[in-house]
N, C-alpha and C positions, 0 to 999 in steps of 0.2 A: 507741209500743209500750211497755208497762210490763212489764219483765222482772224486776222486783224480786221477792224472795220473803221473806216474814216467817218468821223462824225464830229459835229460841233454842238451837240445837245448838252444841256446843263447837267451837272452831276446832281443826282437826287439828294435831298437834304439828309444829312446824317451819314452819308457814305464816306465822307472825308473829314478829318479833324478840322475844327473851327479855325485853327491857326495856320492854315495852308498859306504859303508864300508862293505866288505864281512865278513864272519865268522872269529872270532878271530884266529890268528895263535896259534898253540899249542907250548907248551914249550918242543920242541923236541931236543934231543942231536944232536950235529953236526955230529956225526958218524952214525946216524940212517939211515939205508938203505932206499932208496926212492922207491923201488919196492919189491913186493912179487911175485915171479914167473913172469908172464907176466902182472900182474895187477899193475897199478900205484896207490900207496897209500901214495904219498908224502903229508905231512901235508898242511893244508890250509894256504894260505897267501893272503894278500890283493892284488887285481888286479881289473881291470875294467870289468872283464867278469867272470860270475859264472862258466863257463865250464873250465876255466884255472886253477882252484884250487879245491882241494878236501876238502869237509867238514868232520868233525869227523864221521858222519854217513856213508859217502862214504867209508872212510877208514875201518870202522867196517864191512861194507858189503863185501869189498874186502878180509878182513881177514877171514870172515865167509866162503866165497867162497873157499878160499884155504884150510881151515880146513875141509870143506866138501869133497874136493878132496882127502885129506889125509885119511879121514875116509874110503873112497872107496878103497884106496890102502892097508889098513891094512890086510883085508882078503887075498889079493893076496900075500902079503909078508909072512904072517904067516900061510897060508894054510887053515885057517878056520875063521869064524866070532866069535870074542871074545865077552864076556859079556860087556866089556868096550865100544866096538864099538856101541853096541845098546844104551848104556847110553849117549855116545857122540852125537849120532844121535838125541836123544830126546832133549838134551840140545840145539843143533843147531836149531832144529825145533822150540823150544820155543823162542829162540833168534829172529828168523825171524818173528814169530807171534807178538812178542813184538815190533820190529822195524817197520814192515809194518802196524801194527794195530793201531799205534799212529798217530793222527793228532794233530799238534800243533795249538791251537786255540787262536786267538787274537780278542778280542771284542772291538769295537769302540762304546762308550756309551756317554750319555749326555742328556740334556733336549731337548725338541722339538725346532727345528730351530737353534740348536747350530752349524750346518754345518758339520754333521758327513759324509754324502754322499760326499760332496765336498772335505772333508779332505781325505777320502779314494781314491777319484779320483786323488788327488794331489800325493798320495803315488804311485798310479799306473801310473801316468804320462799322463792320458787321461780321457776324459769325459765318463766313462763307466756306472756309476751308475746314476740313475735318481735323480736329485737334487730337493729338495723341494717337495718330494712325500707326499701323504696324510697321515692322522693319523687314518683312520678307520681300515685299515688292520694291523694285528699283525705279518705278515710274517717278518722273519729275513733274510736279503740278505747275503748269504755266498759266499765269493770270494775265490777260490782255485787256487793254482799255476798249470798251464798247458801250453802246447806248443802253442795251438791255441785258440784265443778268442772264447768262446761259452757260451750259456746260457741254463739253464734247469729250467723251471717253473713247479713246482709240485702243483697240485690242490687238494683241499679238496674233500673228497668223498661225494656222495649224502647224505649219512647218517649224516656226520658231518655238512653239510650245513643245512639240515632240522632241526638238533638239535639246531643250532644257531638261526634259524628262529623261532622255537617254543619258545625258551627262550626269544627272543626279543618280541614276541607277548605277552608272559606272563607279560612282563613289560609295555605293552601298552594295558590294558584291554578295554579302551574306543572304540577301533576299532572293538570290538566284536559286536557292535550294528548292523552291516551290515549282520550278520548271515553267514559269509563266512566259519565258522568252520564246517558247515554241511558236507562238503566234506573232503577228506584226506588232512592232513597237509604235502603236498609233492610238492615241487617247480617244479617237473617234470610233475605235473598234470595241464593241461591248465585251468581247471575251478578254481583250487585253485589260480593260478596266476591272473585270472580275478577278483575273489572275493577280493584278497588282494589289487589289484590295486584300486578297488572301495572303499575299506575301507580306504586306504591311502588318496585317493582324498577327501573323506568326512572328514577324520581326520584333514587334512590340513586347512579345512574351519572352524574347531571348535575352541572354546576358549582355549582348552587344547593343541593346536598345539605347542605353545611355552611356555617356563617357564622362571623363573628368571635366570637360568643358560644357557639359549640359546636354540638352536634347539636340540630336543631330539635325542641323538645318536642312540637309538634303531630304531627310524623312519628312520634315515639316513641309517642304516644298512639294514633294510627291503627294502627301496627304491633302494639301490644299488644292492641287490640280484635280485630284480625284473627287474631292468633295464638292467643288464648285462648278465642275464642267457642265453638268446638265443645265444649270441656270444661265450660263453665258454662251452655251452652244449656238443659239440662234444668231449671235453676233459674230461668230467665228467661222462656222461652216457655211458653205455656199456663197453668200454675199460678202462676208467679211466687212460688215457695216459698222460704223461707229454708233455709239449711243448718244443721241442729242437730247438734252434736257433744258427746259425753260419754264418760266412762270412758276406755278406751284410745284412742278416736278423737280425743280432745281434742288430742293432739300434732299431728294433721293440720292444725289451725288455723294453726300457725306456717308450715307448708309452703305452705298455701294463700295466706295474705296476703303471704308472702315473695316470691311470683312476680308480677312486674309485669303479665304478660299475664293474670293472674287478678284481681289486686288492683284493676285499673281498673274492673272490673264491680261492685265492692263499694260499697254505699251507707253501711252502718253495720256495726260489729262490736261485739257484746256478749259479754263474758265474765262468767260468774257464778262467783265464787270465795269461799272462806271466810275473810274478813278482818273478823270481827265486833268486833275491837278498836276499830273506828270506829262500831260500832252498825249497826242495820239502816237500810234506805232511804238508802244512801250510794252515790254513783256517782263513780268516779275515772276521769278521761279522759286518754288519751295523745293529745295534739294534734300535728298536723303542724308541722314546723319553720317558724318565722316567716320564714325566708329561702329557703323553697322557691321554685323558679323560676316556678311558676304563682301569680299574685296571687290567683286565686280561692280557693286553699287558705287563704291568710291571712284572706280575707273569711269563710271558714267558721269559722276559729278565733275571729275577732272576734265572730261571732254566738254562738258557744258561751260565750265569756267574759262576755257580757252576761247570761247565765243562771247564772253560776257564783257560788258562795258563798265559796270559798277557793281560792287559787292557790299552787301550788308552782312556783317559777321556777328552772329549771336553767341554771346558767352553766357553760360548758365549761371544764374545768381545763386544756385544751390551749391555749386562746386567750384566756381571760379575757373581759372585757366587750368585745364588738365593736360595729360600727355597727348590725348587725341587732338586737342586744340593746337598744341605745339607742332604736331605733325602736319596738321592742315595749314597752319600759318607758314610752315616751311615750304609747302606746296605753292602757296601764294607767292612766296618770295622767288622760288624757282621759276614760276610762270610770269614773273614781273608784274604782279597784280596788287601788291601791297599798297601802292600809291592810289589805287582805285578802290580801296577798302575802307569802309566806315565800321567801327567797332561799337557794339551795343551790349552793355551788361544788363541782361534781362532778369530783374529781381523778382523773387517770390516773397510777397509781403506777408505770407504766413510764417516765413522763417526770419525775415528781416523786418520786424515790426516797429522799429524805432530809428531815429535819425543817426545816432552814433553807430549802429550796426551797419547801416547803409553807407555812411561815410567811410568807415573802416574798410569795408569790402571794396568799395570803389577805389580807394587809394592803393590798396594792395594790388588789385587787378591792373590799375594804371601803371604802377611800378613794374610789375611783371611784364606787361606789354611793351614797356620802353626797351627792354632787352631784346625783344623779338622784332618789333616794328617801331623803331625810334621816331618820335615826333607824332605818333598817332594819338588821337583823342578818343576817350571812352565816354559814351553817353549812358548814364545809369538811369534806367526807367523800368516800369513794370508794364509789360505789354498787356497782361491780363486785366490789370486795373484800368488801363487806358481803354481797352475794348469794352469792359463792363460799363465804364462811365459814359462812353458814347452811346451804347445801347440803352442805358437807363435814361439818358437825356432825351433820346428820341422816342422811346416807348418802354416804360418801366416793365410792362408785361412781357417784353421780349426776353427778360432774364428769368431764370428758374428761381425757385424759392431758395435753393442752396446758394446760387450766385448772388442773390440780393443779400443773403446773410454775410457772405464774404465782404461785400462792399461796406456793409454796416460796421463790421468789425474793423476794417481798415480805416474807415473814416473817424474812428475814435481817437486816432492820432492825427489831428489836422495838419500839423507841420509836415508830416510824412507825405500825406496825400497832396498837399500843396506843392511840395518838392517834386513829386512824381508828375503832376500836371505841368509844372514849369519845364521839367526836363523833356517831357514829350513834345511840348511846344517848341523848345529850342531845337531838338533833334529834327522835328518836322520842317522847320524853316531851313535849317542847314542842309538837310538831305534834298529837299525840293530844289533849292537853289543850285546845289552841286550837280544834281541830275540834269537840270536845265543847261548848265554850263557845258557839261560833257556831251549831252545830247546834241546841243547846237554845234559844238565843235566837230562831232563825229559825222552828223548827217548833212551839214551844210558846207563844210570846208571845200570839198571837191566841187560841189554844186555851185558855190559862190564863184569859183574861178570860171566855170563855164558860162554863167550869166554875164560875168564881166567881159569875157571874150566876145560874146554875141553883141552886147551893148556897145563895146568899143568898136567892133567892126561896123556896126550900123552907124555909129557916130562919124567914123571916118568917111564912109560911103556917102552919107547925107551931107556932110560938110563939103565934100568935093562937088556933089551935085549942085549945092547952093552957090559954091564959089566960081564955078565955070559957066554959069548960065549966060553971063554977059561978056565972056572972054572971046577974043577973036581966034581965028584958026591957028595963027602962029603961036599964040600963048598956050593954046590947048596942046599943040604939037610939042612944044618945049616941056610943058608939065607932064605930058604923057611919057616923054623920054626919061625924065627924072624919076617918075613913078615906076617905070619899067625897070630902071636900074635898081631901085630899092626893092622891088618885087624879086628880081633876080638874086639880089643879095640874101633875102630871106630864104628863098628856095635853095640857094647854095648851102646855107647854114644847115637847113633841114636835111638836105641830101648828104652832106658831110657827116652829120650825126648818124644818119641811117647806116652809112658805111662803117663808121667807127663803132657803133653799137654792135653790129654783127661780129666784129672781131673781139669786142669786149665780152660779149655773151659767150662766145666759144672759149675764151680764155678762162673766165670765171667758172664755167661748167667743168673744164678740165681740172682746175684746182679743187673744186668742190667734190668732183668724182674721187679724187685721191683722198681728200679729208674724210669723206663718208666711208670709203673702203677701210681706212685706218681705224675709224671709230668703231666699226662693226667687225673688225678683223677677227677671224675665228680663233687665232692664237693670242694676239696681243691687244685686241680691243677691250677697253675697260668693262663695258657692259657685259660682254660675253664672258670675260674672266670672272667678274663678280657673280654672274649667274651660275657658272660652273662651280665656283667656290661654295656658293650657298647649297647647291645640290649635293656636292661631295661631302660637306660638313654636316648635312642634316642627319642627325642621329636621334632616335627616340626609343631606346631600350630602357624604359622606366619600369617602376613597380606595376604600372597599369598593364604594360605589355606582358610582363611576367604573369600577372593574374589571369590575363586572357589566355596565355599559353597553357596555364595550368587547367583552366576550366574548359576551354573550347578548342585548343590546338593551334597549330601553325597557320592554318588557313585564316582563321578569325583574327589572329594577331597581325598577319600580313595585310588583311583588309583594313584593320584599324590604322596601321601605319600609313596605308595608301591614302586614307581620308585626311590624316594629319599632314602628310607630305604635300598633298594637292592644295590644301588650304594655305599652308605655309608658303609654298612656292608662288601661288597666285597673289598673296598679300605682299610678298617680296617684290614681285614684278610691278605691282601697282604703286607701292610706297617707295620703291628705290629705283628700279629700272625705268619706269615711266618718267620719273623726274630727271634722270640723267639724259634721256632721249629728248625731253622737252627743252632742257637747258642747252643741249647741243643744237637743237632747232633754232634757239635764240641766237646762238653764235653764227649759225648759217645765215639767218636773216640779217644780222649786223654786217656780215661779210658782203652779202649781196647789195644791201642798200648803200654801204660805204663805197663799194666798187662802182655802182651805178652813179652815185653822186659825183665821184671823181671824174667819171666819163661825161656826164651830162652837164654839170655846172659850167664848164667853159663855153659850151654851146649856148646855154641860156644867156650868158653874158653877151655873146655875139648877137644873139637874137634881140636882146634888149637894146643893144647899140643900133641895130638895124631899124628897129621900131622908132627909136629916138631920132635917127636920121630921117626917117619917113616923116615924122611930125615936124622936124626942123624945116624940111622942104615946103611943107604946107604953110608953116608959119611965115616963111619968107614971102609967100604969095598972099598973106593976109588971111589964110584959112586956119583958124585956131580950132584944134580938137582937144578932147580930153587926153591927159597923159595916160599912156599904157604902162601901168605900174604892176600889173598882175601877170605873173608867169607861173608855170607849174611849180609846185612846191613838194618835193619828194623827201621830206625829212623823215627820220626813223620814227615809226609809230607802231607800237605793239598790236594795235587794233586795225591796222590798215590792210592786212593780208589774211589769207586763209589760215586757220589754225593748223598747227602741226599735227601729225597723226599720233595716236596713243598706242604704244607698243602692246600692252596687255590685251587690247581689244582685238588684236590680230591673231592671238594664239588659238590654234584649233584644239579640238578635243581628242586628237589622234592618239597622243601618248597615253591618255587615260584609257582609251579603248584597248590599245595594244597591251598596256600593262595588265588589264583585266584578262585578256586572252592568255598572256603568259602565266598568270596565276592559275587559271583554270584548265589549261591544256598543256602547253609545252613544259612549264615548270613542274606540273603534277607528274608528268611522265618522267622528267629528270629525277625528281625526288623518289619516285617509285623504283627507278633503277638503282639509285643510291641506297634505298632501303634494302633491296635484294642483296646488294653487295655487303652491306653491314651485317645482315642476317647470316650470310654465308661465313663471314669472318668471326662474328661474336655470338652467333646462334640466337641471342635474344637482344632486343634493344636495351640500351642503358637508360636508366631513369634517375634523374637528379632533382631533388627538391620538388618532386611531383610533376616534373616536365619531361615528356618523352624527348629524347635527343633528336629523333627524326623531326619532331615539330620545331625544335630550335634551328636545325639546319634548314628546314623548309622556310622558316621565317627569315632567316638571314639571307638565303639565296633569293627569296622573293623580293626583299627590300633592295638588294643589290641590283636585281634586274629592273625593278621599278625606276630606280635612280639612273641606271644606264639608259633605259628607254627615254626617260625625261631629258637626259643630256643630248641624245640624238635629235629629239624633236625640237628642243630649244635651239640647237645649232641650225637646224633647217629653218626654223621660224626667223632667226636673226638674219639668215642669208636672204630669205624672201623679203623681209622687212627692209633690209638694206637697199635692195633694188627698187622697191616701191617708194622708199624715202627719197631716193635720188630723182626718179622720174616724175613721181606724182606730187612731190613737195618742193625739193630744192630746185630742180630744173624748171618746174612750172612757175615757181616764184620768180626766177630770173626772166623767163619768157614773158610772163604777165607784166612785170614792171617795165621791161624794155618795150614791149608792145604798146602799153598804155602811154608811156612817155612819147614814143614816136607818133602815135595816133593823135595825141593832144597837140603836139607841136605842129604837125601837118595841118590840123584843123585851124589852129591859131594863125598859121601863115596864110592859109587860104581865105580866112575871114578878112584879111587886110589886103588881099590881092585885088586891085581895082584897075579895070580897063578904062582909062580916062576918056579915050576917043569914043568908046561905046556909050559911056554915060552921057557924053556930050550930045550924041545923036538922039539918045532917049529923052534928054531934057529939052532939046530944041524941037518940040512937037509942033503940031499945027497951032496956029495963032489962037484959035478959039479954045483950045484945051490948055494952053501954056500957063495961063494965070492960075487955073484950078490946080494944076500939078505943082506949081511953085508953092502955092499955099499949103498943099498937103505935105510937101517936102519940108517946109519950114516947121509945120506943126509936129511932124514926126521927129525932127531934130530936137525940138524943145522937149518932147516926151522922152527921147533917149537920154538927153542931158539930165533930166529929172531922175530917171531910173539909175543912172550912174551915181548921182548924188546919194540916193538911198542905199545903193550897194556899198558905197564908201562908208556910210554910217553903220550898216550892218557889219562890215568888216571890222570897224573899230569896236563895236559892241561885242562881237563874238570872240575876237582874238586878243583883245587887250584887257578883258575883264579878269580880275583876280578872284580867287576863291575867298569868300568871306566867312569868318568864323562865328 
């Protein structure tokens, strides 16, 4: 769902820090015209208002608009629609799809309670996001730039909710004793809800209600679904409509997402807020804590990170870098995202209330971070102080009495608050400039090439039109022959590349097929072996299981093991297997891009030579055109392709359900047969340490069957994932890159293909229209030359700018 809105309205006062630094100024020549036609395309400069300056994207869109206007004029001037016009139209359409289809994503991540929501609020200048929200829901809150504050809450479908309920019930088999499964497993069914409520009530009274790790998260999830269903039912049943909030209703968003029994039904949360100091088409995401108890939440964060362009990493000032941070930073390293990460030490001024304390903690965190992410800089600030200060400056009454008291206490140490203000200002400037640099590079790079091609093609066409108007028939014939030769040369290069690419694609696919098969091999593949090793080595016969065996028997102990095993396996898949798969995906991407570059680059050189020869022929005739210096650039870029798939997201719940069936049916029968045999031999069951030996055997057979079923299901999952990885990721990556390369070069070639004799016939119109047409052609050529000058300036500003500290 695209909830972005294109707007140029001013940001309301107080919604952004006062120290905002707008998009970096471009390296524009002093003589650069500031307008194109009636559109203002003056380069962006720093000012206090986003509408007072033009971003590179704004300038590009203005240039595209003028080129579109010129495309429409060509058939009028030349009397018919030329082949080049159709090619230029396709290029400009592709440019618009690229520019408007890109959302620049900024992820705010960190461990639970690191202050991510508060930090985003401080960037927005107001208390928009719910602070201290729960950890059951996995929804990522996405904040998009827009003119008016609004919220959209998207709910899970009934099918998705029931699937989660079934999975949670599978992990809590003890509650089956109430027999509530006799009806449909559908939360919209009243009898099901009543039976589930009865089961949960009985379960809470049982010895298995709590475990050594605390309250069972599956019970919490089931209880939340049951408690909140009636309130959210209108948004889920029948219409499945989102909840849209605006105006005074916006505050209801915090209340809604702050309640766990409502938040569990949420799939996505979108906030539209006026923070245009980062430009339009920006999404800032408040991600779930990396150490949340449900590993599926971390998997969702991983999936979002693979689509992210810039990361703000929050380190808690209460704890510094913890084990959860080290794991998350390892994920960033594996995903090749550390270079796109800015680290922020979020200080709690109630704990660090003096300068020496702040300095000591900052130095310690900076030193620890150096071992993990060498060269990274840490910004130490207090998001809560910055937020309160902005709210107080705008409207003191917007703060509660308690919040005003906090500010008053903090301000008793003026050196500390001054340092916090300076650090916030420094971070704001750095982050805004860095985001502008990356956003420009991401959204404009491909688009810049396409505008160059259109403008160059027009420049060549118009130069020829002007140059042949007074030439005689012999000169035009000679020029036509030379241009035909150059055109054929370009077409030959493209045709040869097309043939070569087909062979190259087939070759790399064959090589990758073998590599992928080896990586996911059922016997020797590392990820498969590691998973089998984890399952085989998972043992959990502790005092806790013995206690459960003594009190409740083998069934309860097996169920307890099942929960622990399921949680452990899922965390292993997320924290280990996912990373191995993504790392392998990076190797695949490198192989593909390197192979394609080796295939394509020689042809790019030939094409460049052909274009140079084309220009040389024109120069000999006194027809000077702009140099064609822009060709497709397919350098390796981790953000240039679709993200790789996440393995843990593809695991079905089958093995959970099958394990439950084994426990309650097949295994029970097997144990009963075993019990009968034992009774015949020993007359009475042997009891040791208060544990019936039948229960011990039941427990051990049950755990063995659970692990065996998991091994089978994981093997099937790896086999299915392997095929999907090959065809939906690796092969698709090859086909997309080869197809894009060929299409771009064909369009570039066609843009320069000129039929000189046809142009001559069009130019030499009736006497009464000739002078008008000549004047139009000359003016169009001046406009195109001016556009090329601005594009060159944009190119210098976007690609040569270095990050400023």
